[in-house]
Phi, psi and omega in degrees: 000317180299318179296324180294316179298318179298317180296317179295321179296318178297318179296319179297317179297319179296316179297321179297318179296318179295316180300317179296319182292327179294328182290324182193122172227113185246138179236139188246146178231156180277188183224204181162182182289139177264117181302139183260050188217026177062031177242156181282147168225134184253137173238134191241139167244125175267107180275126177218153180076016180291131180231122355288171186281328182269141181247139180216183182262000185263313188239324185202131179185189179291127178264312188205160173236130180240143181224152169233118185226133169261118180193129173276150181060073186305328186294352175289340193265146174226127182239136179226138175257132179240121182280168180303329180274004178095354177300129186244128181234124175284125179275311173196161178201133174058045176245154175093355177055229181267013177290168186245138164076156169236108189250110183050050181270123180245139178248122184219129183294344178269356181293148181270337182261118177293151178300332179291342178269352184276178179219151181302140008266021173058037176291125182129196184242132184227156172279127182289168178296314179275166178278095185303325182295350179293346174282341181276062190249029182077010177286165174283124184285337178289139181138190183274121173254133187243131169258115183257123179248146175218128175266109190286340185223149180277164174107346181222101181270148182219180182220133168276117181281328180170167180205166183209159175239134177238125177251149179187191184265015172234062189292155174297137183282154174280153170260113185261110175263112188257313186201170183204153169279350177262157171302150181246127179250122183245125183238137178230114178262006180059039176088352182280143173289148177268116183273173173294322177186151358277176179295144173252159182278137179212168172257144178225138173230142178237129177255116178210112184264007176108165181303132176077000180253135184287147180247130183245145178299336180276353179290159175290154173287098190252355178254324171206141177209097184183198184270152173218158163256130187227145178210164171291152176225173178090177181242270180295334182294339177293342182284340182282152180294330175274107192272143171271151184227150167242140180219154180240124175287136187224161171272183185293344179266000179089010179271140179306135185230119178285123178220150172280138180231128174050042176082000179269148183302152184300133174197183181237350181250128186218164179229145170245106185269127187279326181053043185295311184279348176270098186280356169277342182061021186224002186293314174297313180306312182295317182296313181297318184286322176294320180297321179297332179282352174272009184065030172249140177296131175222145186303132175290157189201164177204125173292145182205172173244140190244136172239122182242120180051043177082356182253129178293131184245352175109189181276128178236167171246112177272124184229162166293156170264143178296121189199150175288121182190151182297339178259356180242251174275102190272080177234170183297147177273129178274128178257160178303335181275354185276080182237003179214166171063202183298328181298329181289339189279358179175165000258157182228145167237128176231168178211156170258122184197177175297140178282131179240165177073202185260016180094181179085001181251021179176202180207158178269130177297141175287353181254123182291162177291180184306320173222141178211064182298337179253022179074027181295154180229168173257129184246120176265139179238146174283126176251315171218128343301152182283176187299333182280342187243337184293138182273158180304319180295324180287321174302313182297318183296308185292329177292316179294324178297314179295325175300320179297313180303312183290325178298316179296314180297332181272353186271170179287346179256022188303329181252018175298129185304325184265327190243356184276202189299331183297340177286337190244342181236151173281096189300320181301320180294323179293323178294313179295322179297318178297317181298315181296319179291329183277322179296329181267355184048059184287103183294337176261003186296150176072337190245341178221151179050039182255108183263148176217154177216159181220127176269180177298154179300328179286352180235044184065083186275019178288160179282123176252134180262139184124179359288159178292150183203138169073081184235028180283342179256033180242185177052051179065057174218037176212124184264023180230153174052037175081009183294340180264000183265126181283354175259166176090161184260134176292326182290346176264033179311321184296336180293334182258318187233060180292344181279344184297147181297320186256119186244169182273135176303154183292346187307317191291321173300320182294312181298320182284357172273347185270122182295328178295315177297316179302315182295319178294322178298314180297319178297315181296317179299313180301318180295313182293328180290343177270357183218258187305318185257022172295147182301313178301323181294316181291319179294322177296321178299316180298314181297315182293324178292320178298321178295318180295324183270354191302316181294312181295323182296331179294318176291319181302315185273355164283317178293319181240085189283073185246358175299130183086356180249147175286126171236126182308134356248055182302132175279165176266150003279148179279125180292149181255005177205162177297320179301319179291324175303313181295319180295320176302317178299314181297318179299317182293319180301315181298317179292318182295313181296322178296319179296318179294323176305321183274342193248338180297126185282176173096169177232136185279077177231107179291143178299143181298322180252097183289354181272004186296337178263007181271115183263004184292339181277351178285125182251182184260018179291141181288141178233104183257020178292154178059020170079020178265127177203167181231136176209155354290151183210105006293161180189185179205152174086272185246134181232152180244135182246115179272121190254151170281177176285115181260007180054035179061017174270152183284133172239172180240126176257125180230150173231128181242147173275184185291344176271000180087003180279130178288123180252349174207136178210122178207151176281149184209146178230156178209139182253358181203156179292139180091357175302141186236141174239134177256130180227127171283129182232120183244046179279164177295150178303143179151188181261139180227159176247122178259130179234142171240113184254120176248179179290344184241344187206162173240117177251140179217151181220142172276135180235128178249121178258126182260175179298000000 
């Protein structure tokens, strides 16, 4: 009997110990200095003796993670928990603004207050950004648990004082993503972090059963199933916890592989746009799709939901990347041998954007922006061919071409029907580009993410602006530099924010001074307002898109609980629901379109002679009327220009090569007939056209330069 009592007592004691252990088992880890250089540092807790060994969401699992951190400017920090089986959960990123420290901060999936609603020093218990309970997946809890910290910005160094893991019988719940009306993109990096560059190798699968058919996580990868190279993309958007990605589809050997994705033509470069601060999740989507209806190429796209390494990441926009391709920017392909003649003249894609890297990937325009009180400049970058592939001859050509365009726009003949800007730019593209930037009040428009391209001269070698890109901070989603005001012009950014580093090129002020451009703009606006850009049509588009995204947005904002919270640069008032976010957008659109109806200049009267901008009829016949001539001709080195009497008024002397590119342009005056100007000219041998443009006449001479 005594042995039986002893045995029962021992069993009771064991059960009591197990019961106690189920209620709470906490493991502690040390700390250290957090590098202030945007690199990861890992801190490890080796969990051993956990009872029971397997963790789940029903009976026993991880309840919480607690941290103590000394750090100024909390929003610099990003914390991720990595379980022994490699499951990775983001605890928080970019929270707390300029507040200091995380003091006894605990992350628990059962908490009612999201970490995004807290404030420094975050003392207390919060629901983390990621679904902490996803580690409770029946894995063995014993093993190495890693807390990964990253300081996203320099200037504020910090220290992890310590951290802990608590397991118990009230585990954090899993977030179960089962199915969607949107395509599902599943990415597996095999535990590796995705860097800014270079791309790392990963597997990607896409589930898409077709329009109107539901997609399940258990379905086969039926739209794409293969390898990718993936990296972070974007600039300021990388600071948000919901990261944007760029990826390249590849074969098993790591070579780029052109494939069609989600109904888009085959290619290998793609983007996953996060749209974190755009709580409608549709501003990029709407801009790209409306622009395509203007008969301008705009990147094709598809909303989707993304799962990365088993963790649900929310609603994304999968898009094409702006690239030279017959299905994208359809211009001529430049070959390494294309260094002379018509082949050298195209095609090129360049952009105005923030300068990245150590330089060497573009050039500074010799023409300052509309305002530059702090010496700001316009920086052009090579996009195609990129800086690593473009040849010196090609660099020189596209730079000289852009110099010509800007020289003409800056000259007194900028709006001359035959010799002005219309000879060098695709005016229709500039008008549509202006309309898209103005309807959306793009606070970054014209000065950032501004793409342009040029084909060969034999294929209309004028400068075309576009495709449009990066519109998540538009349509009333920027609280700086007038971005939230439905009145005012986006192209006049400098009038409000002349101090900003990135300014608008002077071109737009110049173009909007030209009555011909104004009239064409007014005609185009009137036409679009009767169709694609009618207010009922745009509002219907917003409503139908919101309906399509409604299911996904609920999961997105559970994962990223930012509805009702300020996220840079949201304007006020901050909406407290997705429905209210959409209504704010619709209200702003109605006000903006009404303002543009009243404010777009010009009169819709097409010129009687539509050929006035056609320069094909200008020939190379010599015109020696009014005493204008050039000698010696043929000649080399130094030339003399015999001028007519210009009555001391300014004229413009230009020299063009056989491709129509201006190689010399300067202002000139003369007070009497027979006045002579001597100019040293060191152009390549060949035929050139010399023009003297006065307020009353156009004089031209053929010039032959010999060896």
